[in-house]
N, C-alpha and C positions, 0 to 999 in steps of 0.2 A: 146240769147238776143233779144229784141223786135225789130220788123222790120215793115214797112208799106209801101205799094206802090198801091195808088190808088186815088179815087176821093175824095175829101173833100167837103162834102154839109154843111152848117151849116146856121141856120137861127140865126140872131144877134140882140140884142136890148139894146139901150142907157137907162139906168134907171136914172132917174133925181135926186134920192138921194139915199144914201146909204141904204139897207133895214135892218130892225130889222130881226136878224137872231134867236131870241130867239125862243126855242121851236122847231127850225128846225134843222134836222140831217144832218149834212155836214161833208166832209172831207177835211179839210182847207191843202193847201201846200203854199210854197212860191216859187215863180217862178222869175229867172233872165234870160232876154231873149236878146241875142246879135246878131246883125245882121252883117253879113260878106260882106267884099269887095274882092271878089275873081277875078282874072285876067281872067280866061277861063269860066266865067259864062255867060249863055245866056243872052241877054237884057232885058226879061221880068222875068227871073227866080230870086228869092230871096232865100238867103241861110241864116240859122240862127243857132245858138245854145242856147239851153236850160238846165238850172240847175233847177231841181225840187226838194224841200226838204218837205218831210212829215214825221212829227216826226223827228226821228234821221236818217232816210234814206235819201241819196241825189242820185239822177239819174240824168243822162246826155243824151242828145239828139242832133243829127245833123239832120237838116231839111232842104229841098228845095221844093219851091213852086212854080208853074207857074199859073196864073190866066187864066181862060177860059171865052169865052165870055158870058157864061150863069151866071156867079158869082161864080160857081164851081172852085175850083183849083184842079191841079194835084198836091199831095203831095208825097214825099219820106221821110220817115223819120226812123231812126234807134238809137238804144241806143248805146252810146259810152262810153269809159272808160274815167274817170277823166283826166288821161294825154293826152288822144287826144282832150277833151274839151279845157284844157289849151294851147295846141299848136296851135289849131285852132282859139283861143280867140284872138291871135297876129294879126289875119286878122280882127279884128273889122273895121267896117266902121266908120272913124272918123266923118261923117256928120249924125251920129244917134246915140241917147240915148240908153243906155241899158234900157230894158222895166222891170220894177219890179212891181210885183203884187202878190197879195193873191188870190188863187183860191179855190173856195168852190165848190165841187161836191155835187150836190143835187140831189137824185132820186126823181120824181114827177111821180107817177103813172108807165107807161111805158117808160116814158122819162128820160134821164140823163142831167141835166142842170149844166152848168159850169158858175158860178159867178165868176167874175174878179173885185178886188177892187184894183185899181192901187195905187201906192205908189210915193214918191219923187215928181218929178216935175209934175207928173199927178195924185198926190192925190185929191181925190175928184171924179175921173172918174169911173164910174161903169158900165160894160158891162156884160150882161147874154147872153150865146149862148146853143144852141142845136145842134148838130151833127145829121144828118138825111139821110135818103135814097132818099129823094127828097126835092125840095123847096117847094111843094105843101101840105106837111104835117103839120097840124095845131100843134101849139105850144101855149097850153092854159096857159096864164101867171097867175102865183099865185099871190093871193091878196097882200102878202108880198113883191112882186116886186115895188108896187107903181107906179108913174106915169112913162110912157115909151113911147119911139118911136122906131120903127123898123128900124134898120140901115143895113139889110142884103146885100143890094147892094149899100151901101154908101161906097165906096173905102176909103174915108177920114178917117173911124173909124177902118180901118185893123191896126193891131200892127205894120205892116211894115210902114204905114203912119203915126201912131201916134210916131213912133221913130224918124220921121224927121221933124217933125212941134213943133212949140212953144207952150207953154201953153196958151199963149193969141189967137194964132189962133185957136188952138183946142176949147177954151171956145166961141169964135165967132161962131163956128160951132154948137157946143150946143145950144147956144142961137137962131140960125136960125131954130133949131128943135123943139123950144117950143110950135110953132102952131100945131105940130102933137102929142103932148101929148094925151095919154090915159090911162086907168089903166086897171088893171088886173081882174080876175072873182071876 
């Protein structure tokens, strides 16, 4: 089973409109992400469960993340069985919504981009991210991305934060970023 323990370095971008993916090869998955309220968790550490469905296959993950001062995060993630997922889901943080989204994995040159189209209360929110070895690596934005603003170090747009804030608050943040709009190649 899959396991990861290391640094997560990603550059993230808010897309101001959902892109047209016609002609773009992608591998879509639906993701449900639940944040947990665990009694023995460290103050800065967040714990989550993720169910990822691609085609007819469902995979389940347990992840803990600790934010670091430079914007990276220490991430521990492991694949789990559905029974463990269901048992841990009983510890869902009642103050946080379940994050539901469709993720498209898009290979662009040497980069793998993850395009998240959020659903339900967060429908209309679109975030593109690339996991990298360094924050200094350039991420050339594809033309199909349309207008965007970089949100790499904007904590408000982490899934953890999005799970706790109202749609109105999140759309206020998005409107504040309108002045930072730029477009891809």
